[in-house]
N, C-alpha and C positions, 0 to 999 in steps of 0.2 A: 191499677190492678191489671194483672196479666190474664187474658182471656183467649180462648180458642176463637178465631175469627171465622164466622161461617159465611161472611160475605165480604167482599172487597170494597172498601170506602175509598173516597178520593185520597184521604190522608195516607191509608196504607199503601195505595198504589205509588203515591209520591215517595214514601220511604223505601218501597221496593225498587223504584227507578234508581234512586241514590245508591242503594246497595249494589244494583247491576252495575252502575258506572263505576264505583269503587272497585269492585271485583274485577271488571274488565281491564282496569289500569294496572293491576298487580301481576306480579310473575307468576304464571300458570293459570291466571284468571280466565283467559279466554278459552282455554282447554276445560276448565272447571264448568264454565258456563255452557259449553258445547255438551259436555257429559250430562249435566242436570236438565238442560232445557231441550237439548236435541233440536229439531226443527220448528219447535213451538215458540211462538213470540212470548217474551217475558210477561207481558199483561195477562195472556191467555194461561200461561203457566201459573201465574199467581192465583187466578180465579180457580184453576183445577186444584191447587193446594188447599184453597179455602173449602171447596166442595168436598174434598176428601178428608177434611178434619185435620189437616197436617199443618195449618197455618195458626200461629199465636202472636198476640201483640199486647203492648201495654200503651194505651192512650196515644197511639200513632208516633211514638218516639222511637220505637224498636219493632223489630219484626224477627220471627224465627219459624223455621220450617223443619218439622220433624217427621221423618217417614221411615218406617220399618225399624224403629228404635235408633235411628241415626239422626243426629243434628245436621241437616244439609246446608242450612243457612242460619246465620245469626248476625244481625246487624243493629247497630244502635246508632242514631244520628249523632255526628260528631259533638254537637253542643250539649248532649245528654250523657256522653261517656264519663266514666270514672265515678259514677254514682250508684253503682250497684245493680243497675239495670241488667247487664249481661249475665251476672251471677244469679239474678232472680230468674231470668229466663231458663238458664240451665237447670236450676232447682226445679221448676215447673216441668221441664222436658223429662227430668229424671223421675219425678214423682207421678205425673199424669199421663206421660206418653212412654214411660219406661225406657227412656233413651239410655243406651249403653256405649255409644260412640258418637264421635263428631268429626266433621271434616274441617280442615284449615289449610290455607294455601302456604306454599313454601315461603319461609322469611316473615310470615305473619306473627311475629312474637307476641303481640298483644292478644290475639285470639289464642294462641298456644298457652300463654300465661293464664288466661281466664280459665281454660279447661284444666290445667294443672292446679289451679287454686281450689278446685272442687275435688281434687285427688285423682284425676284422670291422668294417665301416662301416654306419652306419644309412643306408638308401637308400630306404625305403618308407614312406609315411604313408597309412594307408588312412582314408577318410573316409566318413560316411554317416549316415543317421538312426539315432538310438539310443533 
C-alpha cells in the first residue's frame, strides 16, 4: 500500500541511498542531484521531504518525492521493477498530490516510458553547462 511517509525509516533511507547512487551514475545525474539537493546532505533532504509531506512509499521497495505538483524523484528497487509499482506511485501522485509534471534524466527510457504509459508527454528539454 502506498502511503505518505511522515518519518524516515531505516528501510526508506536504504532505498533513498540506492536511488541516489543510481541517479549519480547516469548521464545528467550529478547535475540533477545538485539542483534538487543543493548543499544539503541526501539523508537530511530525505528527512525534509518527509517532514514536508512530499515523500511517498510502498513497503520500502519504492520511493517517490512530489513537490509543487512535480514528481522530483521516483525509484523502485531493481528486484521489484516491472510489477506495476511505478505506475501505482504515479497514480497516487496524480490523485493525492495533484502531480502534473515529472522529471526524467536524459536517456532514461524506462522512466520516460512509465510517464508516457499514464498519458504524459515529454515536453521540455533543459540544456546548460554541466
